[in-house]
C-alpha positions in Angstrom: 0.0 0.1 0.0 1.5 3.6 -1.2 1.4 6.2 1.6 -1.4 8.8 1.2 -0.3 12.0 -0.4 -1.3 15.1 2.0 -2.3 17.8 0.2 -2.0 21.3 0.8 -4.6 23.4 2.6 -6.2 25.7 0.2 -5.3 29.1 0.0 -6.9 31.8 1.8 -7.8 35.5 0.7 -7.4 38.7 2.8 -10.6 38.4 4.5 -9.8 34.7 5.7 -12.0 33.0 3.3 -10.9 29.5 2.1 -10.7 29.5 -1.7 -11.0 25.8 -2.7 -13.2 26.0 -5.9 -12.5 26.8 -9.6 -14.9 27.4 -12.3 -13.0 26.7 -15.6 -14.5 28.1 -18.6 -13.5 26.3 -22.1 -15.5 28.2 -24.3 -17.4 31.1 -25.1 -19.4 29.2 -27.9 -23.1 28.4 -27.1 -25.7 26.7 -28.9 -28.5 28.8 -27.5 -29.6 32.3 -27.6 -31.1 33.2 -24.3 -32.7 36.7 -24.2 -31.3 37.4 -21.0 -27.8 36.5 -22.1 -27.1 37.5 -25.9 -28.6 39.1 -28.7 -30.3 37.1 -31.2 -27.3 37.2 -33.6 -24.9 36.4 -31.0 -21.7 38.3 -30.1 -18.4 38.5 -31.2 -16.5 35.0 -30.5 -12.8 35.1 -29.2 -10.4 34.3 -32.0 -9.2 30.3 -31.6 -5.7 31.5 -31.0 -6.9 33.3 -27.9 -8.7 30.5 -26.3 -6.8 28.0 -24.4 -5.5 24.7 -25.6 -6.4 21.6 -23.6 -3.0 21.2 -22.2 -3.1 24.7 -20.9 -6.2 24.1 -19.4 -4.7 20.8 -17.7 -1.8 22.9 -16.8 -3.6 25.3 -15.0 -5.9 22.7 -13.1 -2.8 21.0 -12.1 -1.3 24.3 -10.7 -4.2 24.8 -8.6 -5.3 21.7 -7.3 -1.5 21.6 -6.1 -2.4 24.8 -4.1 -5.2 22.7 -2.5 -8.2 23.8 -4.7 -10.4 20.4 -4.5 -13.1 21.3 -6.5 -13.2 22.1 -10.2 -16.6 23.0 -12.5 -15.9 22.8 -16.2 -18.3 25.7 -17.7 -18.8 27.6 -21.2 -20.5 29.1 -23.2 -21.8 25.6 -23.7 -18.8 23.4 -22.6 -20.2 20.4 -24.7 -19.8 22.0 -28.2 -16.0 21.9 -27.7 -14.5 19.2 -29.6 -12.9 16.3 -27.2 -14.3 17.9 -24.1 -14.5 14.3 -22.3 -10.7 13.9 -23.1 -10.3 17.1 -21.0 -12.6 16.1 -18.2 -10.8 12.6 -18.0 -7.4 14.0 -17.6 -8.4 16.9 -14.9 -10.3 14.1 -13.2 -6.8 11.9 -12.5 -5.3 15.0 -10.7 -4.1 14.2 -7.3 -6.0 16.2 -4.7 -9.1 16.8 -6.9 -12.2 16.1 -4.7 -14.9 16.9 -7.2 -15.2 17.5 -10.7 -18.7 18.7 -12.3 -20.1 20.3 -15.1 -22.5 23.0 -16.1 -24.6 22.6 -19.4 -27.6 23.7 -21.0 -28.6 19.9 -21.9 -28.9 20.4 -25.6 -26.1 17.6 -26.0 -26.5 16.0 -23.0 -28.3 12.6 -24.1 -25.2 12.2 -26.5 -22.7 13.0 -23.2 -24.3 11.6 -19.9 -22.5 8.4 -20.1 -19.3 9.6 -21.3 -19.3 12.2 -18.6 -19.9 9.8 -15.8 -17.2 7.8 -17.3 -14.6 10.8 -17.1 -15.4 10.7 -13.2 -18.3 13.7 -13.4 -21.0 13.1 -11.2 -22.5 16.3 -10.4 -24.2 18.2 -13.0 -25.9 21.7 -13.4 -28.3 21.9 -16.2 -29.9 25.3 -17.2 -33.8 24.9 -17.3 -35.7 28.3 -17.2 -39.1 26.7 -18.5 -41.2 23.4 -18.8 -43.0 24.5 -21.9 -41.7 24.1 -25.1 -43.0 27.2 -26.7 -41.5 29.2 -23.9 -38.3 27.5 -24.1 -37.9 28.6 -28.1 -38.8 31.9 -27.1 -36.4 32.3 -24.2 -33.7 30.5 -26.5 -34.5 31.5 -29.7 -34.1 27.4 -30.3 -36.7 25.1 -30.2 -34.7 22.3 -28.5 -36.6 21.7 -25.4 -37.4 17.9 -26.3 -33.6 17.5 -26.7 -33.1 19.3 -23.3 -35.7 17.1 -21.3 -34.4 14.1 -23.1 -30.6 14.9 -21.8 -32.1 15.5 -18.2 -33.4 12.0 -18.5 -30.6 10.4 -19.9 -28.4 12.1 -17.2 -30.5 10.6 -14.7 -30.8 6.9 -15.9 -26.9 7.0 -16.3 -26.6 8.0 -12.6 -25.1 11.4 -12.4 -26.0 12.8 -9.2 -26.8 15.1 -7.9 -28.6 16.7 -11.1 -29.1 20.6 -10.4 -31.8 22.5 -12.6 -31.0 25.9 -12.6 -34.0 28.6 -13.2 -33.4 32.2 -13.8 -36.6 33.7 -12.8 -38.1 36.6 -15.1 -41.0 38.2 -14.2 -43.5 38.2 -17.1 -41.8 35.6 -18.7 -41.3 32.3 -16.5 -42.4 33.4 -12.8 -45.8 31.5 -13.4 -44.2 28.4 -13.5 -42.2 28.5 -10.1 -44.7 26.4 -8.5 -44.7 23.7 -11.6 -40.7 23.7 -11.4 -41.0 23.1 -7.7 -43.0 20.1 -7.9 -40.5 18.3 -10.1 -38.9 17.5 -6.7 -41.9 15.5 -5.8 -41.0 13.2 -9.0 -37.2 13.1 -9.0 -34.4 13.5 -6.6 -33.3 16.9 -8.6 -32.4 20.1 -7.0 -34.4 22.5 -8.4 -32.8 25.7 -8.0 -34.1 29.3 -8.5 -31.6 32.1 -9.5 -32.3 35.9 -9.3 -31.9 37.6 -12.5 -28.8 39.7 -12.4 -28.3 43.1 -14.2 -25.6 41.8 -17.0 -28.1 43.6 -19.4 -29.5 47.0 -18.9 -32.7 46.3 -20.9 -35.8 45.9 -18.7 -33.8 44.7 -15.9 -36.0 46.3 -12.9 -39.2 45.1 -14.7 -38.2 41.7 -14.9 -36.4 41.3 -11.5 -38.2 38.9 -8.5 -36.5 38.7 -5.2 -35.7 35.9 -3.7 -38.2 36.5 -0.8 -41.0 36.8 -3.6 -39.9 33.2 -4.9 -40.0 31.9 -1.5 -43.2 32.9 -0.8 -44.3 31.4 -4.0 -42.6 27.9 -3.2 -44.6 27.7 0.0 -47.8 27.8 -1.9 -47.2 24.1 -3.2 -46.7 22.6 0.4 -44.7 23.3 3.5 -41.2 23.9 2.9 -38.6 23.3 5.6 -34.9 24.2 5.7 -32.4 21.5 4.4 -28.7 21.0 4.8 -26.4 23.1 3.0 -25.1 21.5 -0.2 -21.7 19.8 0.4 -20.0 21.8 -2.2 -20.6 25.0 0.0 -22.3 26.8 -3.0 -24.4 30.1 -2.7 -27.9 28.4 -2.5 -30.2 28.1 0.7 -31.8 24.8 0.4 -35.2 23.6 1.4 -37.2 20.6 1.0 -40.9 19.5 0.9 -42.2 16.6 3.1 -41.7 13.3 1.5 -40.0 14.9 -2.0 -37.0 13.2 -2.9 -35.7 16.1 -4.5 -34.7 19.6 -3.0 -35.4 23.3 -3.7 -32.4 26.0 -3.7 -32.8 29.7 -3.9 -29.6 31.6 -5.1 -30.1 35.5 -4.2 -27.1 37.3 -5.5 -28.8 40.8 -5.6 -31.1 40.9 -2.5 -28.9 38.6 -0.1 -25.4 38.6 -1.4 -22.9 35.3 -0.5 -19.9 37.2 -0.6 -19.0 36.4 2.9 -18.6 32.6 2.0 -17.3 33.1 -1.1 -14.9 30.2 -2.1 -14.2 30.3 -5.9 -12.2 31.6 -8.7 -13.1 31.5 -12.2 -10.9 31.4 -15.4 -12.3 32.4 -18.6 -11.8 30.4 -22.2 -9.2 33.1 -22.9 -6.9 32.6 -19.8 -8.3 35.4 -17.5 -8.4 34.9 -13.7 -11.4 36.8 -12.1 -11.7 36.4 -8.6 -15.3 37.8 -8.4 -17.8 37.2 -11.1 -19.1 40.8 -10.9 -15.7 42.5 -10.8 -14.1 43.9 -13.9 -10.4 42.9 -12.5 -8.8 40.0 -14.5 -5.4 38.5 -14.2 -4.0 37.2 -17.5 -2.8 33.9 -17.2 -2.6 32.8 -20.8 0.3 35.6 -21.5 2.1 33.9 -18.5 1.6 30.4 -20.0 2.4 31.5 -23.7 5.7 33.4 -22.6 7.0 30.1 -20.8 6.4 31.0 -17.2 7.1 28.1 -14.9 4.3 26.4 -12.9 5.6 27.9 -9.6 5.6 31.5 -11.1 1.8 31.1 -12.3 1.1 29.9 -8.9 2.8 33.3 -7.4 0.6 35.3 -9.8 -2.8 33.1 -8.9 -1.7 33.5 -5.1 -1.2 37.1 -5.4 -4.6 37.8 -7.3 -6.4 36.1 -4.3 -4.8 38.5 -2.0 -6.7 41.1 -4.0 -10.2 39.2 -4.1 -13.0 41.9 -3.2 -14.7 41.4 0.3 -17.9 41.9 -1.4 -19.4 42.9 -5.3 -21.2 46.1 -6.1 -24.1 44.0 -8.0 -26.7 46.5 -6.0 -25.0 49.6 -7.2 -26.3 51.6 -10.2 -22.6 52.0 -11.2 -22.2 48.4 -11.8 -24.5 48.4 -14.3 -22.3 50.9 -16.3 -19.1 48.9 -15.8 -20.2 45.1 -17.1 -17.2 44.4 -18.8 -18.1 41.1 -19.9 -21.3 39.2 -20.8 -22.1 36.0 -18.6 -21.5 33.5 -21.4 -17.8 34.7 -21.9 -17.1 34.6 -18.0 -18.4 31.1 -17.4 -20.9 31.8 -14.6 
């Protein structure tokens, strides 16, 4: 029997928060055009030369796991549109010290990839699902692909991916009439159905569409008595609830009305190799340049550690200034 390798404790920022979670965006491409995320014709895409190669992503994953970061989530854009994504997932999953590898997807290609994802070592999966109605899905995403997404969810469930988290961005006048129906999925499946406050990444109609978490919670209580549930083991931002006898759980994520900054444990690396210590900050650290100029892994680790020390105490999402200073759309950050 070989000796167990002791991994370092995760780094801490200037506010004593342990940073043990990385969201790694592998592409800015997406096969949907969600109305709250991008224009119908899309937005200018990154040049292929600017997007990190898989060996560069793997190098960064190796560096951060060596620093004590033990959870990595693969994001996009839509990560399943990137060629040979399963190869990258498999290689990352084998890194020493990694405790959890997960992925976020819109589900369009999931029926093709669910079994392969499981075989790479991924068990946890987040799936965007803003509506259960085909016509509304087509209007929201500008693509008539709801049957493919629902098939993907069912395939992931059958394959054994768990937990399956369904993420719903609540928009007043668009899908807020489905809060109760989405919540009732937890009586049929062991899914985590999570309702997310709409964030002001686009100016247009934001105030009219915003539904606060308190209102969402009140709507959920109309379905049946709702009790607080244990916090998710990933230490994520959701507050969890459960209906009695329901196998699934309800989550509420409130970045606007009740920010979760005091417990933030994450970093983000964009598809073009920019490190962001806060989703809502304009500050980025260029890791791609360091990689391509031949910096050693020790030097890149120093750059990351320094960036962590500058992680802000909290975001300014409630500020009108924030809405004038948005530097990237959500799909190019990785969520």
